[in-house]
C-alpha angles and dihedrals in degrees: 000000000000118000121281101249073086066013034195100194100025091078120080092243112000152314128138106201110247114110115214124166113256113257115232121204110194121195114297091355104092110179096026118130095209125092116234138177119242111280119230087219094049126107117306116256092236100161132080113244090249091054091045091051090052091051092047094049093046091050090053093049092048088052091057108271112150090207134004133179144155128253128186120252105252138131113276093228098171092047091049090055090049092052092051092046094049091049091051090051092048093240092131089069093214095303118142117195109107089353091066095076113006092177089062101036092052096048112071089181089075092063095064126015109237093019112170106172145017119222102203123195136187121204116203111222126207115276090212125162118240116264119262108272120243107260111259094012118109109234132197128212125235123203111261096243090055097047092083136021094269094152090056088054090046093052090049092052092047087049090061090057092044092053091059088056094045091050089056092053099262129127119242131187119194113216115183127155089353131135091228093086139027094236099193093058090050089051093048091051090051090056096248098129151313136269116265123213087257087061093247120127111247120204112226095245106019111038126226104312089115141102119219137217142155144220111218110206142172090225109111096229116176114247118255128241135313123308115263117255122238110277101184098086113172094337114126102168093126092052092049094040100053106113093218102031091247094149095079096175135359106298093001119110121185103214090201087072100032113109091206091062097036089058089057099040125096128248130034118342105250111266094222093060102041097096091044089056089072111170098339115129100169126009133348125242100182097113089051096043092059095044109113096222089052093047090055092058116097117250116246115242096227124083121230114256092237101020090126130028128200102238098205091047091052092049090051096049126098126242096259093050093048093051091047090053100039106016094119090065120089103262116173112252086350086276115144091205085090091059089050090050090054092045092053091055090049090049090055090052102045111019131100110247091209093060108108092213091053091048092047093049093050093046090051092051092046086064093043115131089228100086094201091059091044091054092050091048090052091051091050092048091051092048090053091051097250119155111255119252111240096210102050130118090205098107095043124105133040122293113248128203130229111285093027093105129243115334109244132196115290 
């Protein structure tokens, strides 16, 4: 399952985790970050709404969007009910994002006063294989959407569509990877795709290797096309292929079992899922990897910039360096201790316990003043068959679950 950010796929209909500020393009001021009302001296609105829609959609496609459409501005009533129901059932696992305020995240009209349409775009990201690991160096996998700055590319492509609107005197707010809107429902209403049983949105002809975003505008653009029919049929490969059984029913993901969310949550990584984590450092793509439409898509030749991470290198890096490398990921409280926690579990799963550098790294972390990291190092050392240290604080203190907050000294 892709990272929650998006927790990507742990939400009922979309959110990936990173939290940028929406970009507002006021009339005639493309690129500005300040909202503004239409100016009476601004450019004339000299196009019909149908012509304007065509220009907007073409601009998005030229900028790289795999699909783009228009949805009306209306409350997502069914999605709102789903969010409340999943929270009541505990399926959100303590995550916030679009769960934090369902009344807001299901009402695009709150984003921009006078909003009349949503221009919704999907950016296809490279289905590139991970680079070959360095022999003898334990490596960790990163979800494909997080291996490059795909949301930066998405915002740029949406910006091209927004500039057409701004040049015609309309306001436009770019919302991408933001908890202000349930992006998958916006995309479904724009006719871009359908919900898979893994809760991801699948484009009709290119699967779910996409990130989604919208431009909220006061231009009354006519909606595009019919909504796409369900294409999953009887297939249940994602349900059967999830390593932790997190897809508890078609379209229903229990975040308390989802590796994508657990890697982003605070506190100790749950003991019962540590072995299942395997070599995943950030995100999980399993429910997308097994999806037949995704498997039919050709693999891109290029390799993601951060598709694979050297685990020992990460564990030896300082806070500033880690945030410089991985700061665009969703990291709780912007604290890289959570990346180190994940890396220690991966080390226990993939490393060679006879490697002196591995042993030295684990022994150092077993004596780490951060008790959470010390506990994870002790678990990894035990899994690799290393003799326990008698004078370590690693095993001390209660285990804490994701969402419980940072583990303090006990």
